[in-house]
C-alpha positions in Angstrom: 109.6 58.0 146.6 109.5 54.3 146.9 112.6 52.5 147.9 114.0 49.5 146.0 113.4 47.4 149.1 109.7 48.3 149.2 109.3 47.5 145.4 111.1 44.2 146.0 108.7 43.4 148.8 105.7 44.2 146.7 107.0 42.1 143.8 106.9 39.0 146.1 103.2 39.0 147.0 100.0 38.8 145.1 97.5 41.7 145.0 95.3 39.8 147.4 98.1 39.5 149.9 99.3 43.1 149.6 96.9 44.6 152.3 98.4 42.4 154.9 101.7 44.4 154.8 100.8 47.6 153.0 98.0 50.2 152.8 97.0 52.3 149.8 97.5 56.0 150.3 94.9 57.7 148.3 96.6 61.1 148.5 99.8 59.8 146.8 98.2 56.9 144.9 100.9 54.6 146.2 101.1 51.5 148.4 102.9 52.2 151.7 104.3 49.7 154.2 102.3 49.3 157.4 104.2 50.6 160.5 102.3 48.5 163.0 101.9 44.8 162.6 98.2 44.0 162.8 96.2 41.2 161.4 94.6 42.6 158.4 92.3 40.7 156.0 92.5 41.8 152.4 89.5 41.1 150.2 88.9 40.7 146.5 85.2 40.3 145.6 84.6 37.2 143.6 83.7 37.4 139.9 81.5 34.9 138.1 83.2 32.9 135.4 80.7 33.9 132.7 82.3 37.4 132.8 85.4 36.0 131.1 87.7 39.0 131.0 86.9 40.1 134.6 87.2 36.5 135.8 90.6 36.2 134.2 91.7 39.5 135.8 90.4 38.2 139.1 92.5 35.0 138.7 95.6 37.0 137.8 95.1 39.2 140.9 94.8 36.1 143.1 97.8 34.2 141.7 100.3 36.5 139.9 103.0 37.9 142.2 104.1 41.5 142.0 102.3 43.1 139.1 103.3 46.8 138.9 100.7 47.8 136.3 98.2 46.5 133.7 100.8 45.5 131.1 102.8 43.7 133.8 99.7 41.9 134.9 99.1 40.8 131.3 102.7 39.5 130.9 103.1 35.8 131.6 106.2 34.5 133.5 109.3 34.1 131.4 108.0 36.6 128.8 108.7 40.2 128.1 105.7 40.8 125.9 102.2 41.5 127.4 99.3 39.5 126.1 96.4 41.4 124.4 93.9 40.2 127.0 93.7 39.0 130.6 92.1 35.8 129.3 95.0 35.1 127.0 97.5 35.6 129.9 95.5 33.6 132.4 95.2 30.7 129.9 99.0 30.7 129.3 99.6 30.6 133.0 97.2 27.7 133.4 94.8 29.7 135.6 91.8 29.1 133.3 90.8 25.7 132.1 88.5 25.9 129.1 86.2 28.8 130.0 83.5 27.1 127.9 83.2 24.5 130.6 82.2 27.3 133.1 79.7 28.8 130.6 78.0 25.6 130.0 77.5 24.8 133.7 76.0 28.3 134.4 
């Protein structure tokens, strides 16, 4: 079972930073702390802005620290209620300007 310390560590990094200190154990479906310190590069594949919901999710994964699940990812800071969509949450967090600007330029 995960310790409180490990959960605390995970809550202080973004999903993109997580592979630097943890690895995903597919047998247990849990992130586990790395035992050896090695330089690891985590990678999130970019998403085009014209895929609005996926792009908003991508932005949240890059900038929101410590999400523990989908509802947590959709909950803006200083709120206890999750938004209905990733786009709504990303806009409230200032991660998306007007998405229409992106659509018009593509």
